[in-house]
N, C-alpha and C positions, 0 to 999 in steps of 0.2 A: 462534163460540159465546160467549155472555158466561158469564163466571165471578161467580156472586153472591158478593159476601163486604162487610162494613163494615168496622172496622179487625181486621187482625187479630192474633193473641195476641202475636206477634214483633216487632209493632209499636211496644208500648206503651213508655212511658221514662217518666223523672223526674216526679213530679206528676201524673200519671194516674192518674183516677179513672174507672174504667172499669166498665161493667155488661157482665156476659156473662148470656146466657138461654140454657139449656139445653134439649134435648129428650129426652135419654136420660142414664144414669150415664157411659158411655163418653166421650160426647163432654166432659163435665164434667171426666173424668180425662185425657184427653189435652189438654185446652187447659190444664188447673192444672199438669199436669207441665210443660209447655212453658216456663208463667210461672215455676214454681220455677226450672226449668234455666237459664233465660237469664238470672234474678235471679242466682244461685248463681255461672256463668260470669264473671259482670260484678263481681263482687266483693261483692255486696250480703248482706244478711242479709235471709232470708224465713222467713215467719211463717203458715201455712195454718190458720185454724178452718173443721172441718168436723166431719161428724155420726160418722162411724168414724172414727178416728185409724190406728189399727193396720191396717183394711183399706185407707186411703188410702195408708201407709206401703210397706206392698206391692205398690199398683199403681204408685207411683213408680218403686220399684226395679225393677220388670218394664219400665219404659219408660225406665229405663238412668240413675238418678237415684242416684247415689252418697250412700244413705240413712243409713249405717251413720256415713259419716264426717264428713257433713254435722251429722247430730242429734250426734254425741258431741263436736265443737267446736264446736257454740252455734250454726251459721252458719243452721242451719234449727229451725224448732217446725211440728210438726204437734199440733195438741191440738185437744179438744172444745170444741164452740162453748160449752157452759154455762161453763167453764173461763176465758172471756174477756170473753163480752158479756154473759152473765146472771147475776143472783144467785138460786142456789136456780129458781123457775121464773118470775121478777121480770125483765122488762127496764126499763132505765130511762136515758137517752142519757146523763146525766151516768156512772153507772157503765160504760156501754159506752167512752165517748170516755176517762176516766180509763184503763181498758185500754190504747186506741191509743195516749194519749199516753205511757204505762211502756213500750210497747213502741217508741216512738220514741226515749226517752232511753235506754232500754239500748243501743240500734243506735249511739246517737252515742257511751256511754260506752265503750265496747268498739272503737271506733274504725273502725266500717264504714261506707263510704261511702254507704251508702245503705239502706232497708229497700223490700221489698215484702210486701203482706200479703193472700192470698186470704180471702174471709170468704163460707162457705156461707150461704146465709141459708134454709136448710132449718128451721133452728129457729122461725122466725116461723110455720111452719104448724102449730106444737104448740101445746095450750091455754097460753100464756104471758101473765101479767098484763102491760099498757105495750105490747103488739106494735102499739098503735095511735103509736105515737112511732118508728117506723121511718121514714117519711119525714124528721121533723126528724132523726133520727141520720145519714140520708145526707147531710142538709145540712149538719150538722157537720163530719163527714169531708172534703166540698169544701171548708169556709172552711179547714181546719188544714192540708191538703195546698198550698195555694195558695204558699206558701214554704218550702217544705220539699222535701225529696230523698227523700221518701217516694212510692211509687204502691199504689193498692187495686184489688183486681179485688173487685167485691160480686156474688154469684153466684145467680142464680134461676132455678129452674125453672119454665121457661113453661109446661108441663103442669099445674102443681099450684098454681102461684099465678094470683089472678083479674087479668083486664086491668084492673081498677081499681088495686090495689097495683101493679102494673109501672108504669101511667102514672104514679101518684105518687111515685114513686121516681125515673123516668127522667130528669126535667130538672137534678136534681143529680148526673148522669155527663157528662163531659168525652168519653168514649169510650163507643161502645156495638159490643161485642167478637163477631166470629163467625169460623166456620171457612170456608174458601173452598169453595163448594159449588159443584158442576158438573152434579148433577142432584137434582132434590129432587119426587117423588110419593107418592103413598100407599102403592106398592110398591117403590118404591126410591131409596135415598139415597147419590150418591158424594159425596164431601166429602175436603178435604187432613187430612192426621194429620199431627200435628206433633211428638209425641212418642211412639215415634221416626218419624223421617220418611217421610212415605208419601203412601199413601191409604188410606180405609177407603170399603169398599162394603158397604152393610146393603141387605138386603131379596129380590130375586130379580131379575136381570138375565139380557137376551137382547139379540139383535145390533139393536135397536130402539135400544138405548143407548150401542149399540158406538162412537161419536162422542163420546160425555161421557168415555167410559173412556178412550180413548187419548188424549183432551186430560190428562184428569187425570194419567196415566200418564206423559205428555211433561213435565209440567211437573216431575212428582214425580223424574224420573232428572234433572234440570237439577241439582240439587243434589250435594255430594260426597258420600259415604260410602255406605253401606248405605242399601238402600230396604225398607220393609216395605209390604206389600199387606194390609191387615189387613179378612181378610174372616168375622171369628169370628160375626157376625152377617148372613152371605150364605147365605139356603135353597138356593135356584137358582141355576145358573150354566149356559148354553148352551157348545155345545162352540167355537162361533164368538169368545164373548168370553175363553174358555178361552184358546184359541190366540193371543187378542191379549196377553194377559197374558205369558204364555211366550214369546213374538216379542219383546216389549221387555225383558223378564228376560236373554234369550239376548243383546240386542244389547249389553248393557253390559261395560266391559271387564272381562277376568278378577279383576283385585284386587278387585273394587266384587261386594257382597253383594246378593240379593233373598231376604227373607224374603215366603213365601205362607204367611199366620197365616191355618188355613182353619177352617170348619165343618166336622164332622166329616161332613156328609151332603153335600160336594163335593169331599172328598178324591179319591175315584175319576175324577173328571173330570181332573184333573191328575194321576195315573197313569197314566190311558188315554194322554194326548198326552207321557208322558215325561218329566215335569218333573222326578222325581227322578233322572233320569241327566246332568243338564245342568250342568256345573262354575256354580258361584257363587249355586245355587238352593236354598234350605232349604224345603223343605217340613214346614209346624208343625200340628199340629191344636190348636183354640182352647183346651183344656183344659193344654197343655204348656207349662212355662215356660223 
Protein backbone atom coordinates (compact mmCIF):
# COMPACT_ATOMS: atom_id res chain seq x y z
CA UNK A 1 0.00 0.00 0.00
CA UNK A 2 1.37 3.43 -0.94
CA UNK A 3 1.51 6.13 1.68
CA UNK A 4 0.95 9.49 0.05
CA UNK A 5 3.00 12.39 1.39
CA UNK A 6 4.87 15.34 0.08
CA UNK A 7 7.53 16.72 2.40
CA UNK A 8 6.61 15.96 5.98
CA UNK A 9 6.69 18.69 8.58
CA UNK A 10 9.46 16.90 10.46
CA UNK A 11 11.72 17.10 7.38
CA UNK A 12 11.88 20.90 7.23
CA UNK A 13 15.28 22.50 7.73
CA UNK A 14 17.05 25.85 7.67
CA UNK A 15 16.25 28.07 4.66
CA UNK A 16 13.09 26.19 3.76
CA UNK A 17 10.21 28.30 2.48
CA UNK A 18 7.41 25.79 2.82
CA UNK A 19 3.75 25.91 1.81
CA UNK A 20 1.28 24.03 3.97
CA UNK A 21 -2.18 23.65 2.46
CA UNK A 22 -4.63 22.23 4.97
CA UNK A 23 -8.23 21.10 4.80
CA UNK A 24 -9.34 21.32 8.42
CA UNK A 25 -8.27 23.16 11.59
CA UNK A 26 -7.05 19.96 13.28
CA UNK A 27 -4.59 19.38 10.45
CA UNK A 28 -3.27 22.94 10.69
CA UNK A 29 -2.86 22.74 14.47
CA UNK A 30 -1.17 19.35 14.39
CA UNK A 31 1.39 20.25 11.73
CA UNK A 32 2.10 23.68 13.20
CA UNK A 33 2.59 22.18 16.66
CA UNK A 34 5.22 19.84 15.22
CA UNK A 35 6.91 22.76 13.44
CA UNK A 36 7.01 24.69 16.73
CA UNK A 37 8.07 21.69 18.83
CA UNK A 38 10.98 20.76 16.57
CA UNK A 39 12.14 24.37 16.35
CA UNK A 40 12.20 24.77 20.13
CA UNK A 41 13.93 21.40 20.53
CA UNK A 42 16.61 22.57 18.11
CA UNK A 43 17.33 25.72 20.12
CA UNK A 44 15.63 28.03 17.63
CA UNK A 45 13.36 30.97 18.25
CA UNK A 46 9.82 30.37 16.98
CA UNK A 47 7.09 32.83 15.94
CA UNK A 48 3.55 31.96 14.85
CA UNK A 49 1.28 34.62 13.34
CA UNK A 50 -2.26 33.29 13.46
CA UNK A 51 -5.91 34.26 13.64
CA UNK A 52 -6.60 33.46 17.31
CA UNK A 53 -3.42 33.51 19.46
CA UNK A 54 -5.05 32.45 22.74
CA UNK A 55 -6.72 29.45 21.15
CA UNK A 56 -3.49 28.56 19.36
CA UNK A 57 -1.53 28.68 22.62
CA UNK A 58 -4.08 26.41 24.29
CA UNK A 59 -3.81 23.90 21.45
CA UNK A 60 -0.01 23.95 21.51
CA UNK A 61 -0.13 23.29 25.24
CA UNK A 62 -2.52 20.35 24.73
CA UNK A 63 -0.11 18.90 22.20
CA UNK A 64 2.78 18.85 24.64
CA UNK A 65 4.50 22.19 23.96
CA UNK A 66 5.85 23.89 27.11
CA UNK A 67 4.00 27.09 26.22
CA UNK A 68 4.45 29.01 29.45
CA UNK A 69 8.21 28.61 29.73
CA UNK A 70 8.79 29.15 26.00
CA UNK A 71 6.81 32.40 25.87
CA UNK A 72 8.16 33.67 29.20
CA UNK A 73 11.74 33.24 28.01
CA UNK A 74 11.05 34.88 24.64
CA UNK A 75 11.86 31.70 22.71
CA UNK A 76 8.32 31.62 21.29
CA UNK A 77 5.83 34.28 20.29
CA UNK A 78 2.27 33.55 19.14
CA UNK A 79 0.64 36.76 17.95
CA UNK A 80 -2.25 37.93 15.78
CA UNK A 81 -1.57 38.41 12.08
CA UNK A 82 -2.53 42.07 12.18
CA UNK A 83 0.23 42.73 14.71
CA UNK A 84 2.85 41.70 12.19
CA UNK A 85 1.80 41.64 8.56
CA UNK A 86 -0.91 44.28 8.51
CA UNK A 87 -1.16 47.96 9.26
CA UNK A 88 -4.78 48.24 10.27
CA UNK A 89 -6.68 46.73 7.35
CA UNK A 90 -3.91 47.49 4.86
CA UNK A 91 -1.32 45.05 3.57
CA UNK A 92 1.89 46.14 1.86
CA UNK A 93 4.95 44.09 1.02
CA UNK A 94 7.24 46.70 2.56
CA UNK A 95 5.44 46.64 5.90
CA UNK A 96 5.25 42.84 6.05
CA UNK A 97 8.89 42.38 5.04
CA UNK A 98 9.89 45.02 7.58
CA UNK A 99 8.24 42.93 10.28
CA UNK A 100 9.96 39.73 9.11
CA UNK A 101 13.35 41.47 8.92
CA UNK A 102 12.89 42.81 12.46
CA UNK A 103 12.18 39.28 13.71
CA UNK A 104 15.35 38.02 12.05
CA UNK A 105 17.38 40.83 13.61
CA UNK A 106 15.89 40.22 17.04
CA UNK A 107 16.66 36.51 16.78
CA UNK A 108 20.29 37.19 15.91
CA UNK A 109 20.63 39.86 18.61
CA UNK A 110 19.40 37.46 21.29
CA UNK A 111 21.89 34.79 20.24
CA UNK A 112 19.60 32.12 18.80
CA UNK A 113 21.02 29.88 16.12
CA UNK A 114 18.01 30.39 13.88
CA UNK A 115 14.36 31.31 13.51
CA UNK A 116 11.19 29.48 12.53
CA UNK A 117 8.17 31.52 11.43
CA UNK A 118 4.69 30.13 10.78
CA UNK A 119 2.34 32.44 8.88
CA UNK A 120 -1.38 31.67 8.80
CA UNK A 121 -2.55 33.42 5.64
CA UNK A 122 -6.20 33.45 6.68
CA UNK A 123 -6.02 37.25 7.00
CA UNK A 124 -5.89 37.43 3.18
CA UNK A 125 -9.47 36.13 3.04
CA UNK A 126 -10.76 39.20 4.85
CA UNK A 127 -11.52 42.56 3.17
CA UNK A 128 -7.93 43.79 3.34
CA UNK A 129 -6.61 46.52 1.06
CA UNK A 130 -3.50 45.41 -0.85
CA UNK A 131 -4.13 41.67 -0.71
CA UNK A 132 -3.19 41.48 -4.40
CA UNK A 133 0.42 41.94 -3.24
CA UNK A 134 0.43 38.49 -1.62
CA UNK A 135 2.43 36.76 -4.43
CA UNK A 136 5.02 39.57 -4.30
CA UNK A 137 5.32 39.03 -0.55
CA UNK A 138 5.93 35.31 -1.03
CA UNK A 139 8.58 36.13 -3.63
CA UNK A 140 10.33 38.49 -1.23
CA UNK A 141 10.31 35.85 1.50
CA UNK A 142 12.04 33.44 -0.85
CA UNK A 143 14.70 36.05 -1.58
CA UNK A 144 15.44 36.95 2.04
CA UNK A 145 15.71 33.31 3.14
CA UNK A 146 18.28 32.28 0.53
CA UNK A 147 21.30 33.01 2.73
CA UNK A 148 19.86 32.87 6.24
CA UNK A 149 19.19 30.52 9.14
CA UNK A 150 15.45 31.13 8.90
CA UNK A 151 12.62 28.87 7.76
CA UNK A 152 9.08 30.04 7.01
CA UNK A 153 5.93 27.92 6.91
CA UNK A 154 3.12 29.63 4.96
CA UNK A 155 -0.30 28.19 5.76
CA UNK A 156 -3.21 28.23 3.30
CA UNK A 157 -6.65 26.74 3.81
CA UNK A 158 -7.23 24.88 0.54
CA UNK A 159 -11.00 24.85 1.13
CA UNK A 160 -11.20 28.66 1.38
CA UNK A 161 -8.47 29.97 -0.94
CA UNK A 162 -9.29 29.81 -4.64
CA UNK A 163 -7.07 27.71 -6.93
CA UNK A 164 -5.80 30.80 -8.77
CA UNK A 165 -4.40 32.32 -5.57
CA UNK A 166 -2.79 29.04 -4.53
CA UNK A 167 -1.23 28.67 -7.96
CA UNK A 168 0.10 32.24 -7.85
CA UNK A 169 2.07 31.67 -4.63
CA UNK A 170 3.18 28.08 -5.23
CA UNK A 171 6.26 28.83 -7.41
CA UNK A 172 7.93 30.81 -4.62
CA UNK A 173 7.99 27.92 -2.16
CA UNK A 174 10.80 25.38 -2.00
CA UNK A 175 8.70 22.77 -0.20
CA UNK A 176 5.09 21.61 -0.14
CA UNK A 177 4.16 20.18 3.26
CA UNK A 178 1.60 17.45 3.86
CA UNK A 179 0.85 14.78 6.42
CA UNK A 180 1.57 11.17 5.49
CA UNK A 181 -1.86 9.92 4.42
CA UNK A 182 -2.92 6.27 4.44
CA UNK A 183 -6.53 6.63 3.29
CA UNK A 184 -8.46 9.64 2.01
CA UNK A 185 -11.93 9.63 0.51
CA UNK A 186 -15.18 11.51 1.23
CA UNK A 187 -16.04 9.17 4.12
CA UNK A 188 -12.69 8.52 5.78
CA UNK A 189 -9.28 10.04 6.31
CA UNK A 190 -6.39 8.26 8.04
CA UNK A 191 -3.17 10.22 8.38
CA UNK A 192 -0.14 10.51 10.57
CA UNK A 193 -0.35 12.79 13.58
CA UNK A 194 2.82 14.63 14.50
CA UNK A 195 2.08 16.35 17.80
CA UNK A 196 1.63 14.30 19.87
CA UNK A 197 2.96 11.43 17.70
CA UNK A 198 0.48 8.86 16.46
CA UNK A 199 -2.28 8.75 13.87
CA UNK A 200 -5.52 10.63 13.24
CA UNK A 201 -8.69 8.93 11.99
CA UNK A 202 -11.68 11.02 10.92
CA UNK A 203 -15.06 10.15 9.40
CA UNK A 204 -16.37 6.57 9.43
CA UNK A 205 -14.31 3.39 9.33
CA UNK A 206 -15.15 -0.27 8.83
CA UNK A 207 -13.23 -3.38 7.82
CA UNK A 208 -12.90 -2.17 4.20
CA UNK A 209 -10.19 0.22 5.43
CA UNK A 210 -8.67 -2.16 7.95
CA UNK A 211 -5.46 -2.66 5.96
CA UNK A 212 -4.83 1.08 5.77
CA UNK A 213 -5.50 1.38 9.50
CA UNK A 214 -3.12 -1.47 10.28
CA UNK A 215 -0.37 0.12 8.19
CA UNK A 216 -0.83 3.49 9.87
CA UNK A 217 -0.70 1.89 13.31
CA UNK A 218 2.37 -0.20 12.50
CA UNK A 219 4.29 2.90 11.41
CA UNK A 220 3.13 4.90 14.42
CA UNK A 221 4.42 2.36 16.94
CA UNK A 222 7.88 2.17 15.35
CA UNK A 223 8.81 5.41 17.06
CA UNK A 224 9.67 5.56 20.75
CA UNK A 225 7.46 6.98 23.46
CA UNK A 226 3.69 7.32 23.88
CA UNK A 227 1.34 6.91 20.91
CA UNK A 228 -1.90 8.85 20.43
CA UNK A 229 -4.73 7.50 18.30
CA UNK A 230 -6.79 10.64 17.64
CA UNK A 231 -10.38 9.68 16.83
CA UNK A 232 -12.00 12.93 17.93
CA UNK A 233 -13.59 13.34 14.47
CA UNK A 234 -14.45 9.68 13.97
CA UNK A 235 -18.24 9.18 14.16
CA UNK A 236 -18.35 5.41 13.50
CA UNK A 237 -15.99 2.45 13.93
CA UNK A 238 -16.91 -1.21 13.55
CA UNK A 239 -15.85 -3.93 15.97
CA UNK A 240 -13.19 -5.29 13.63
CA UNK A 241 -11.29 -1.99 13.45
CA UNK A 242 -11.81 -1.39 17.16
CA UNK A 243 -10.21 -4.75 17.84
CA UNK A 244 -7.30 -3.94 15.51
CA UNK A 245 -6.51 -0.78 17.47
CA UNK A 246 -6.75 -2.55 20.83
CA UNK A 247 -4.57 -5.44 19.66
CA UNK A 248 -1.84 -3.09 18.49
CA UNK A 249 -1.99 -1.17 21.76
CA UNK A 250 -1.79 -4.41 23.75
CA UNK A 251 1.30 -5.50 21.79
CA UNK A 252 3.43 -2.60 23.03
CA UNK A 253 5.89 -2.87 25.89
CA UNK A 254 4.29 -2.19 29.29
CA UNK A 255 6.33 1.00 29.71
CA UNK A 256 4.75 2.59 26.64
CA UNK A 257 1.34 4.20 26.77
CA UNK A 258 -1.37 4.51 24.14
CA UNK A 259 -3.90 7.33 24.33
CA UNK A 260 -7.19 6.62 22.58
CA UNK A 261 -8.72 10.08 22.11
CA UNK A 262 -12.29 9.36 21.07
CA UNK A 263 -15.43 11.04 19.89
CA UNK A 264 -17.95 10.23 22.66
CA UNK A 265 -20.07 8.33 20.12
CA UNK A 266 -17.44 5.61 19.70
CA UNK A 267 -16.28 5.22 23.31
CA UNK A 268 -18.77 2.36 23.97
CA UNK A 269 -17.07 0.23 21.29
CA UNK A 270 -13.75 0.36 23.14
CA UNK A 271 -15.43 -0.19 26.50
CA UNK A 272 -17.23 -3.24 25.09
CA UNK A 273 -13.92 -4.81 24.06
CA UNK A 274 -12.30 -4.09 27.41
CA UNK A 275 -9.91 -1.27 26.48
CA UNK A 276 -10.25 0.35 29.89
CA UNK A 277 -8.86 -2.72 31.64
CA UNK A 278 -5.67 -3.03 29.56
CA UNK A 279 -2.49 -1.65 31.20
CA UNK A 280 -0.98 1.24 29.26
CA UNK A 281 -4.18 2.23 27.44
CA UNK A 282 -5.77 5.55 28.32
CA UNK A 283 -9.28 6.06 26.97
CA UNK A 284 -10.07 9.78 26.73
CA UNK A 285 -13.14 11.48 25.28
CA UNK A 286 -12.40 14.31 22.86
CA UNK A 287 -13.50 17.16 25.12
CA UNK A 288 -11.13 16.06 27.92
CA UNK A 289 -7.60 17.49 28.26
